[in-house]
C-alpha positions as CSV (number, residue, x, y, z in Angstrom):
1,M,57.5,0.2,-30.6
2,V,56.7,-0.4,-26.9
3,Q,59.8,-0.1,-24.7
4,R,60.4,-2.5,-21.8
5,T,61.7,-0.9,-18.6
6,W,63.8,-3.9,-17.5
7,L,65.5,-4.2,-20.9
8,N,66.3,-0.5,-21.0
9,R,68.0,-0.7,-17.6
10,F,70.0,-3.6,-18.8
11,T,71.2,-1.7,-21.9
12,A,72.4,1.1,-19.7
13,T,74.2,-1.0,-17.1
14,S,75.5,-4.0,-19.0
15,A,79.0,-2.6,-19.3
16,V,79.3,-2.3,-15.6
17,K,78.5,-6.0,-15.0
18,S,80.4,-7.3,-18.0
19,S,83.7,-9.2,-17.8
20,N,84.5,-8.1,-21.4
21,F,87.4,-5.8,-21.7
22,L,87.0,-2.0,-22.2
23,I,88.4,0.0,-25.1
24,D,89.6,3.6,-25.3
25,Y,88.2,5.0,-28.5
26,Q,87.8,8.2,-30.5
27,C,84.8,9.1,-32.7
28,P,85.8,8.8,-36.3
29,Q,83.8,11.9,-37.2
30,C,84.7,14.5,-34.4
31,G,87.5,12.8,-32.4
32,A,85.6,12.9,-29.2
33,P,86.8,10.3,-26.5
34,A,84.6,7.3,-25.7
35,I,84.8,4.0,-23.9
36,L,83.6,0.9,-25.8
37,D,82.8,-2.6,-24.5
38,E,84.4,-5.5,-26.3
39,T,81.1,-6.6,-27.8
40,D,80.1,-3.1,-29.0
41,R,79.5,-2.8,-32.8
42,L,77.1,0.1,-33.0
43,F,78.8,3.3,-31.8
44,F,76.8,6.5,-31.1
45,C,78.8,9.7,-30.4
46,E,77.2,11.8,-27.7
47,Y,79.0,14.9,-29.0
48,C,78.4,14.9,-32.8
49,R,75.4,12.6,-32.6
50,V,76.7,10.4,-35.5
51,K,76.3,6.6,-35.4
52,S,78.8,4.2,-36.9
53,Y,79.0,0.5,-37.2
54,L,82.4,-1.0,-36.5
55,I,83.7,-3.7,-38.9
56,T,86.8,-5.7,-39.7
57,K,87.6,-8.1,-42.5
58,D,88.9,-10.8,-40.1
59,Y,89.3,-10.0,-36.4
60,F,89.9,-7.0,-34.2
61,R,93.3,-6.1,-32.9
62,Y,94.0,-4.4,-29.6
63,T,96.9,-3.1,-27.6
64,L,97.4,-3.1,-23.8
65,P,98.5,0.3,-22.4
66,S,102.2,1.0,-22.0
67,R,103.8,2.7,-19.0
68,A,107.4,2.3,-20.3
69,P,109.9,5.2,-20.0
70,D,109.8,7.6,-22.9
71,N,113.2,6.6,-24.2
72,K,112.3,2.9,-24.6
73,K,111.5,1.4,-28.0
74,L,108.3,-0.7,-27.6
75,L,108.1,-4.3,-28.9
76,Y,104.4,-5.5,-29.2
77,F,104.1,-9.2,-28.7
78,P,100.8,-10.8,-30.1
79,Y,98.4,-13.1,-28.3
80,W,95.4,-15.0,-29.7
81,R,92.4,-14.5,-27.5
82,F,89.4,-16.8,-27.8
83,K,86.1,-16.4,-26.1
84,G,82.9,-18.6,-26.6
85,M,80.9,-21.6,-25.8
86,L,82.4,-25.1,-26.2
87,F,80.0,-28.0,-26.6
88,S,81.3,-31.6,-26.4
89,C,79.3,-34.8,-27.3
90,V,80.2,-37.7,-25.1
91,S,78.6,-41.0,-24.3
92,D,76.4,-39.6,-21.5
93,G,75.2,-36.6,-23.5
94,V,76.4,-33.1,-24.3
95,R,78.8,-31.2,-22.0
96,Q,79.0,-27.5,-22.2
97,K,81.6,-24.9,-21.0
98,F,82.2,-21.2,-21.4
99,I,85.9,-20.5,-22.1
100,D,87.9,-17.2,-22.2
101,V,91.6,-17.9,-22.9
102,S,94.7,-16.4,-24.6
103,H,97.9,-17.8,-25.9
104,Q,101.1,-16.7,-27.6
105,A,100.7,-16.0,-31.3
106,V,104.5,-16.2,-31.6
107,N,106.3,-19.2,-30.2
108,S,108.9,-17.9,-27.7
109,H,110.1,-18.7,-24.2
110,F,111.2,-15.1,-23.6
111,F,107.6,-13.8,-23.3
112,P,104.7,-14.8,-21.0
113,I,102.5,-17.6,-22.4
114,S,99.3,-15.6,-22.1
115,V,98.0,-12.1,-21.1
116,G,96.1,-13.6,-18.1
117,F,93.4,-11.3,-16.8
118,R,94.9,-8.1,-18.0
119,S,92.6,-7.8,-21.0
120,Q,89.7,-7.6,-18.5
121,A,91.4,-5.4,-16.0
122,L,92.9,-2.7,-18.3
123,K,91.5,-0.5,-20.9
124,L,92.7,-1.4,-24.4
125,K,93.0,0.5,-27.6
126,F,92.5,-0.5,-31.2
127,V,95.7,-0.9,-33.2
128,T,96.1,1.9,-35.7
129,P,98.8,2.5,-38.3
130,D,100.2,5.4,-36.3
131,T,100.7,3.3,-33.1
132,E,104.3,3.8,-32.1
133,G,106.4,0.6,-31.7
134,R,107.3,-2.6,-33.5
135,F,104.6,-5.2,-33.9
136,L,105.6,-8.8,-34.2
137,E,103.8,-10.9,-36.8
138,P,102.1,-14.1,-35.6
139,D,103.9,-17.2,-36.6
140,Q,101.4,-19.6,-34.9
141,P,98.1,-19.9,-36.8
142,F,95.0,-19.7,-34.7
143,E,94.0,-23.2,-35.7
144,K,97.2,-24.6,-34.0
145,V,96.5,-22.5,-30.9
146,M,92.9,-23.7,-30.9
147,N,94.1,-27.3,-30.8
148,I,96.1,-26.4,-27.7
149,F,93.0,-25.0,-26.1
150,E,90.9,-28.1,-27.0
151,E,93.5,-30.5,-25.7
152,R,93.5,-28.6,-22.4
153,F,89.8,-29.0,-22.0
154,K,89.5,-32.5,-23.3
155,G,91.4,-33.8,-20.3
156,S,88.4,-33.4,-18.0
157,L,85.9,-35.1,-20.4
158,P,85.0,-38.8,-20.5
159,K,86.2,-40.6,-23.6
160,P,85.4,-41.0,-26.4
161,I,84.5,-37.5,-27.6
162,F,82.2,-37.9,-30.6
163,H,82.0,-34.2,-31.7
164,Q,82.9,-30.7,-30.5
165,A,81.6,-27.3,-31.6
166,H,82.5,-23.7,-30.7
167,I,79.5,-21.4,-30.7
168,G,79.3,-17.7,-30.3
169,E,83.0,-17.4,-30.6
170,S,84.9,-14.2,-30.5
171,L,88.5,-14.2,-31.9
172,S,90.9,-11.2,-31.5
173,L,94.6,-10.5,-31.4
174,I,95.9,-8.7,-28.3
175,Y,99.3,-7.0,-28.5
176,S,101.1,-6.6,-25.1
177,P,104.0,-4.0,-24.9
178,F,107.5,-5.0,-23.9
179,Y,111.0,-3.4,-24.2
180,V,114.5,-4.9,-24.1
181,N,117.3,-3.7,-21.8
182,N,119.6,-6.7,-21.2
183,R,116.4,-8.4,-20.1
184,V,112.8,-8.4,-21.5
185,Y,110.7,-5.9,-19.6
186,D,106.9,-5.9,-19.3
187,A,106.0,-2.4,-20.3
188,V,102.7,-2.5,-18.5
189,L,104.3,-2.9,-15.1
190,N,107.9,-1.9,-16.0
191,E,109.2,-5.2,-14.5
192,P,111.5,-7.8,-16.1
193,V,109.9,-11.1,-17.2
194,T,113.3,-12.8,-18.0
195,S,116.7,-13.0,-16.4
196,S,119.7,-11.8,-18.4
197,L,119.2,-12.5,-22.1
198,P,121.7,-14.8,-23.9
199,G,124.3,-13.0,-26.0
200,N,122.8,-14.1,-29.3
201,F,119.3,-12.7,-28.5
202,D,118.3,-10.3,-31.3
203,E,114.8,-8.9,-31.4
204,S,115.2,-8.4,-35.2
205,D,115.0,-12.2,-35.5
206,F,111.3,-11.8,-35.0
207,S,109.4,-10.8,-38.1
208,G,107.4,-7.6,-37.6
209,G,107.2,-3.9,-38.2
210,R,104.7,-1.0,-38.1
211,P,101.0,-2.1,-38.0
212,D,99.1,-1.8,-41.3
213,W,95.6,-2.6,-39.9
214,Q,92.8,-0.2,-39.0
215,I,89.2,-0.5,-38.0
216,G,86.5,0.0,-40.6
217,F,83.1,1.8,-40.4
218,L,79.7,1.5,-42.0
219,T,77.4,4.5,-42.2
220,T,74.2,3.5,-40.4
221,L,71.7,4.7,-43.0
222,C,69.1,2.4,-44.5
223,P,70.3,1.4,-48.0
224,D,66.7,1.4,-49.2
225,C,65.2,4.6,-47.7
226,G,68.1,6.5,-46.1
227,W,66.5,6.4,-42.6
228,D,68.7,5.9,-39.5
229,L,69.2,2.3,-38.7
230,E,68.7,1.3,-35.0
231,G,70.0,-1.3,-32.7
232,R,71.6,-2.0,-29.3
233,R,75.4,-1.5,-29.0
234,D,76.1,-5.2,-29.5
235,S,73.5,-5.8,-32.2
236,M,74.6,-7.9,-35.2
237,V,71.4,-6.9,-37.1
238,L,70.1,-3.3,-37.4
239,I,66.5,-2.2,-37.8
240,C,64.9,0.4,-40.1
241,K,61.6,1.3,-38.6
242,N,60.7,3.6,-41.5
243,C,60.6,0.9,-44.3
244,D,60.2,-2.1,-42.0
245,S,63.5,-3.8,-42.9
246,L,66.4,-5.6,-41.2
247,W,70.1,-5.2,-42.2
248,Q,73.3,-7.1,-41.4
249,P,76.9,-6.2,-42.2
250,D,78.3,-8.0,-45.2
251,G,81.8,-7.0,-46.0
252,K,81.8,-3.2,-46.6
253,K,78.1,-2.8,-46.9
254,F,74.8,-3.8,-45.3
255,K,72.8,-6.7,-46.7
256,K,69.0,-7.0,-46.4
257,L,67.8,-9.8,-44.2
258,I,64.6,-11.8,-44.8
259,F,62.6,-12.2,-41.5
260,A,59.2,-12.9,-40.1
261,H,57.5,-13.1,-36.7
262,I,54.9,-15.4,-35.1
263,P,51.9,-13.2,-34.3
264,E,50.6,-13.0,-30.7
265,K,47.7,-11.0,-29.3
266,E,48.7,-11.4,-25.6
267,K,50.0,-8.3,-23.8
268,N,53.4,-8.0,-22.2
269,I,55.1,-9.7,-25.1
270,I,58.8,-9.5,-26.1
271,Y,60.0,-11.1,-29.2
272,L,63.2,-13.2,-29.1
273,P,65.1,-13.9,-32.4
274,F,65.7,-17.4,-33.7
275,W,67.3,-18.8,-36.8
276,R,65.1,-21.3,-38.6
277,I,67.4,-23.5,-40.7
278,R,66.4,-26.1,-43.2
279,A,69.2,-28.5,-44.0
280,D,70.2,-31.7,-45.7
281,V,71.2,-34.4,-43.2
282,S,73.2,-37.4,-44.4
283,E,73.1,-41.0,-43.0
284,I,69.6,-40.5,-41.4
285,N,66.1,-39.7,-42.7
286,L,65.2,-36.3,-41.3
287,K,63.1,-34.4,-43.8
288,S,59.7,-34.1,-42.1
289,Y,58.1,-33.6,-38.7
290,A,57.2,-37.3,-38.9
291,D,60.8,-38.3,-39.3
292,M,61.8,-36.1,-36.3
293,V,59.1,-37.7,-34.1
294,R,60.5,-41.2,-34.9
295,F,64.2,-40.2,-34.7
296,A,63.8,-38.5,-31.3
297,N,61.4,-41.2,-30.1
298,L,58.9,-38.6,-28.9
299,P,55.8,-39.8,-27.1
300,K,53.5,-38.9,-30.0
301,V,51.5,-40.9,-32.5
302,V,52.7,-40.0,-35.9
303,Q,49.8,-38.5,-37.8
304,P,49.5,-38.6,-41.7
305,E,49.8,-34.8,-42.0
306,F,53.2,-34.9,-40.1
307,S,54.9,-36.1,-43.3
308,D,53.8,-32.9,-45.1
309,I,55.5,-30.6,-42.5
310,K,59.1,-29.9,-43.4
311,F,61.7,-30.3,-40.6
312,S,63.7,-27.3,-39.5
313,F,66.5,-26.8,-37.0
314,W,65.9,-23.9,-34.7
315,S,68.8,-22.0,-33.0
316,P,68.7,-18.9,-30.7
317,A,69.9,-15.8,-32.6
318,F,71.1,-14.3,-29.3
319,K,73.8,-15.2,-26.8
320,V,72.8,-16.8,-23.5
321,R,74.8,-19.0,-21.1
322,P,75.5,-22.5,-22.6
323,Q,73.4,-24.3,-20.0
324,T,70.4,-22.5,-21.4
325,F,71.4,-22.1,-25.0
326,L,71.4,-25.8,-26.0
327,P,68.1,-26.8,-24.2
328,L,66.4,-23.8,-25.8
329,A,67.6,-24.8,-29.2
330,Q,66.4,-28.4,-28.7
331,K,63.1,-27.3,-27.2
332,M,62.3,-25.1,-30.2
333,T,63.5,-27.7,-32.7
334,L,61.4,-30.5,-31.1
335,S,58.3,-28.2,-30.9
336,Q,58.6,-27.3,-34.6
337,P,56.4,-24.1,-34.4
338,Q,53.8,-24.2,-37.1
339,E,52.0,-20.9,-36.5
340,K,51.4,-18.8,-39.6
341,L,54.3,-16.3,-40.1
342,I,53.9,-12.6,-40.7
343,Y,56.7,-11.2,-42.8
344,K,57.0,-7.8,-41.1
345,L,58.2,-6.4,-37.8
346,P,55.8,-7.0,-34.8
347,D,54.5,-4.0,-32.8
348,S,56.3,-5.2,-29.7
349,E,59.8,-5.1,-28.1
350,L,62.4,-6.9,-30.1
351,Y,65.4,-8.5,-28.4
352,P,68.6,-7.8,-30.4
353,V,70.3,-10.4,-32.7
354,T,73.7,-11.0,-31.1
355,L,74.5,-14.4,-32.7
356,P,75.0,-14.4,-36.5
357,F,73.8,-17.1,-38.8
358,S,77.3,-18.4,-39.4
359,E,77.5,-19.3,-35.6
360,A,74.0,-20.8,-35.6
361,V,75.2,-23.3,-38.3
362,E,77.7,-24.7,-35.8
363,T,74.8,-25.6,-33.5
364,L,73.2,-28.1,-35.9
365,K,75.1,-31.3,-35.1
366,I,75.1,-30.5,-31.4
367,N,71.4,-29.9,-31.5
368,L,70.9,-33.2,-33.3
369,A,73.1,-35.1,-30.8
370,G,70.9,-33.8,-28.0
371,F,67.7,-35.5,-29.1
372,M,68.8,-38.5,-31.2
373,K,67.5,-41.9,-29.9
374,P,68.8,-44.5,-29.1
375,R,71.8,-42.4,-28.1
376,K,74.3,-45.2,-27.5
377,K,73.7,-46.6,-31.0
378,L,73.7,-43.3,-32.9
379,L,76.4,-41.2,-31.1
380,P,79.3,-43.3,-32.6
381,K,77.9,-42.5,-36.0
382,L,77.8,-38.7,-35.4
383,S,81.2,-38.1,-37.0
384,D,79.9,-39.6,-40.3
385,I,76.8,-37.4,-40.4
386,K,77.0,-34.3,-42.6
387,I,74.6,-31.4,-42.2
388,R,74.4,-28.9,-45.1
389,P,72.2,-25.8,-44.6
390,R,70.0,-25.1,-47.6
391,S,68.0,-22.1,-46.4
392,F,67.4,-19.9,-43.3
393,L,65.0,-17.4,-42.0
394,L,65.2,-15.1,-39.0
395,V,62.0,-15.6,-37.0
396,Y,60.9,-13.5,-34.0
397,V,59.2,-15.7,-31.5
398,P,56.8,-14.3,-28.8
399,F,57.7,-14.7,-25.1
400,I,55.4,-13.4,-22.5
401,E,57.0,-11.3,-19.8
402,K,56.6,-12.3,-16.2
403,H,58.1,-10.7,-13.1
404,H,61.4,-12.6,-13.2
405,E,61.3,-14.5,-16.5
406,L,60.2,-14.8,-20.1
407,I,58.1,-17.8,-21.1
408,G,57.9,-18.9,-24.7
409,L,54.4,-19.3,-26.1
410,S,55.5,-21.7,-28.8
411,S,57.9,-23.9,-26.7
412,N,56.8,-23.2,-23.1
413,F,60.5,-22.7,-22.3
414,A,61.3,-20.2,-19.5
415,I,64.4,-17.9,-19.6
416,T,65.1,-15.7,-16.5
417,K,65.6,-12.0,-17.2
418,N,68.9,-12.2,-15.3
419,Q,70.2,-14.7,-17.8
420,L,69.6,-12.2,-20.6
421,K,71.2,-9.4,-18.6
422,M,74.3,-11.5,-18.0
423,A,74.5,-12.5,-21.7
424,G,76.6,-9.4,-22.3
425,N,79.5,-11.2,-20.7
426,L,79.5,-13.9,-23.3
């Protein structure tokens, strides 16, 4: 496939510009040291040349580095860390915000409420079973902590709030090291975080022990032909160029993904991935293109053939800042591309899939809220509307490359190259 110079430069430098945290890592094959970015999933060892795909059954767990004296027993305190886009439907439209927050996973006034900016300033490590120290078990479920985050951000929004959605979310557990010596000491700075402890303080009152979690790996060989799968370091979908197939992680294996592309004969084309989702929508009639034209009150005359075109939601299959993500999803949905699809990989540059289908599903009601008319009448009914996905397809859509931006040939929507470069921060 043709390689784009600007995209290659971004791939090489994204970790420098990223606000993600960095992770000290060792190759599972040869033990060689490496530095990973938080969003990295595909790991390529420069020493043994082996590629591995990192997986976990729930969420990744990390430790902050300790500088405690050798004779101190470490106590690792857990923090939930959430990063993603928050969309809120209010009376004047949809508000968006990017959030990156952490909060105690164990309710205690003896330890700091969050890790602050440390996760971005220090190199972390994955938790492994041989990590020395006592790890406290979370006693606050993430759902409860997420409610705390939501209440914090709701204060700045006008009321009522008809719907909220978290998109592109990244959930992890960060363990910060402490030790006890009459006071609780922060083992990162070797400074006390409390005054003298009460006489009845007993760290054994906290449930915990040795960690029993470790990261998993998938061999990046095509399950169909045995060829090397390819992708960018943060790709959620890997490509086999030998048998023209796409694969996404599914538990402890790779699952084949159905895909297509919109053909384009123009030069300087890069294909951006989108999820095309067909769904059942309750409370309103939204089954065809004709229904959508009426529902969105578009300045079009409904033609008889519009009723034969099935309605689909469209969502970017890649991360981009929230101010661009939602308008792009709505523009693609309202344009309802009808070009004939080709069910094979195009012979042009493919932008990586960095937003999975499960996250795209969360966009549906937000997308709908953005184009429903009349808004004042329909927004109060938003909570009663249920959207159930029935089928989906990954579609590569052609964008023509200009000097500073990419312009969609189906939607006429422009995305600056800088927005895609900075998407590694999300």
